[in-house]
C-alpha positions in Angstrom: 18.1 4.8 29.6 17.4 7.7 27.6 13.6 8.1 26.9 14.8 9.3 23.2 16.2 5.9 22.4 13.9 3.4 20.5 13.2 0.6 22.7 10.2 -2.3 22.0 8.5 -4.1 24.6 10.5 -6.6 26.2 9.4 -10.1 26.3 10.2 -13.5 27.8 9.8 -16.8 26.9 10.4 -20.2 28.4 10.2 -23.5 26.2 10.2 -26.7 27.5 12.0 -29.8 25.7 11.1 -33.2 26.8 14.1 -35.6 27.1 16.4 -32.5 26.8 15.8 -33.1 22.8 16.8 -29.4 21.4 17.0 -30.0 18.1 17.7 -26.1 16.8 14.7 -26.5 14.4 13.3 -23.0 15.4 16.8 -21.0 15.9 17.0 -20.5 12.1 13.8 -18.6 12.4 15.1 -16.6 15.5 18.3 -16.0 13.4 16.0 -14.8 10.3 13.8 -12.7 12.7 17.1 -10.7 13.8 18.4 -10.3 10.8 15.5 -8.8 9.7 15.5 -6.4 12.5 12.0 -7.6 13.8 13.3 -8.8 16.9 16.6 -8.1 19.2 17.8 -11.0 21.8 19.0 -9.8 24.8 19.5 -13.2 26.6 19.4 -16.6 25.9 20.1 -20.0 27.8 19.4 -23.7 27.7 18.7 -24.9 31.1 18.9 -28.8 31.7 17.3 -30.5 34.8 19.6 -33.9 35.0 18.1 -36.9 36.3 19.1 -36.4 39.6 17.6 -33.0 39.4 20.8 -30.8 39.6 20.4 -27.6 37.1 22.9 -26.4 34.8 22.7 -23.4 32.3 24.5 -22.9 29.3 24.8 -20.3 26.6 22.6 -21.3 23.3 26.2 -20.3 21.4 27.5 -23.5 23.3 25.2 -25.9 22.0 26.1 -24.9 18.1 28.5 -27.4 16.4 26.2 -29.0 14.0 27.9 -26.9 11.1 23.9 -26.4 9.9 23.3 -23.2 11.3 25.8 -20.3 12.9 24.5 -19.1 16.0 27.3 -16.8 16.3 24.7 -14.2 16.0 23.9 -14.8 19.4 27.3 -14.4 20.9 27.1 -12.1 23.8 23.6 -12.3 24.5 23.8 -12.3 27.4 22.4 -8.9 29.1 22.3 -10.3 32.6 18.7 -10.2 32.7 18.2 -13.6 32.8 20.0 -14.4 36.1 21.0 -17.5 38.5 17.2 -17.5 40.2 15.4 -17.3 36.8 17.6 -20.3 35.6 16.8 -22.3 38.9 13.2 -21.0 38.8 13.1 -22.3 34.8 14.9 -25.9 35.8 12.2 -26.2 38.7 9.2 -26.0 35.7 10.6 -29.1 34.2 11.0 -32.8 34.9 14.4 -34.4 35.6 16.0 -34.9 32.1 14.3 -31.9 30.2 15.4 -29.0 29.3 14.0 -25.5 29.1 15.2 -23.0 26.6 15.1 -19.4 28.1 14.9 -16.3 25.4 14.6 -12.4 26.5 13.8 -10.3 23.5 12.9 -7.1 22.5 10.3 -6.4 19.8 12.2 -4.1 17.8 9.6 -3.4 15.0 7.8 -1.4 18.0 10.3 0.8 19.3 9.7 3.7 16.7 6.4 3.7 17.6 6.9 3.6 20.9 9.3 6.5 20.5 6.7 8.6 18.9 3.7 7.7 21.0 6.0 9.4 24.2 6.5 12.0 22.0 2.8 12.9 21.7 2.7 12.5 25.3 0.9 9.3 25.9 1.9 6.5 28.3 1.4 2.9 28.7 -1.5 2.5 30.9 -2.2 -1.4 30.5 -0.3 -4.3 28.5 -0.5 -7.7 28.7 0.6 -10.9 26.5 -2.3 -13.3 25.6 -1.0 -16.7 25.1 -1.9 -18.0 21.5 -3.5 -21.3 23.0 -6.1 -19.2 25.0 -6.8 -16.8 21.5 -7.4 -20.0 19.3 -9.6 -21.6 22.0 -11.7 -18.3 22.6 -12.2 -18.2 18.6 -13.2 -21.8 18.2 -16.0 -21.0 21.2 -17.3 -18.0 19.0 -17.2 -19.9 16.0 -19.2 -22.7 17.5 -21.6 -20.5 19.1 -22.3 -18.8 15.7 -22.7 -21.8 14.4 -25.1 -22.8 17.0 -26.8 -19.8 16.4 -27.1 -19.6 12.5 -28.7 -23.3 12.9 -31.3 -22.2 15.5 -32.1 -19.1 13.2 -32.7 -21.5 10.3 -34.7 -23.8 12.8 -36.7 -20.6 13.8 -37.5 -19.6 10.4 -39.4 -22.9 9.3 
């Protein structure tokens, strides 16, 4: 891949669906993000772990058919980044009878920024994804501590 190509950070997401109930509700949001150029879907699979433990995978476009949402936008979203080992590993993450959706996507919004930083001589020295649940828990803890601190200050002032 050429260094001059605008490529944003690539993320991987695995979503568990207990009882293999994939209703497609989030797909409209993904379609919108793709159409607005915010993300580019590189690979997308649905993985089912049957009651006997057998793991099978299907392309997300194979799940279309309700006539509500056109998933043709994801046709060919099989870059090869998700391989058989990934599918089996994902299947092992869930209980028999459950499903897991796998998504590899590029944050295309960041591509031009990354390229500009490369041209400026910068290089990434650290990168991480912080799970939203951890951020929320930390913010709540900080808020609670701040509230306790304010209560102590009010008591000390009396």
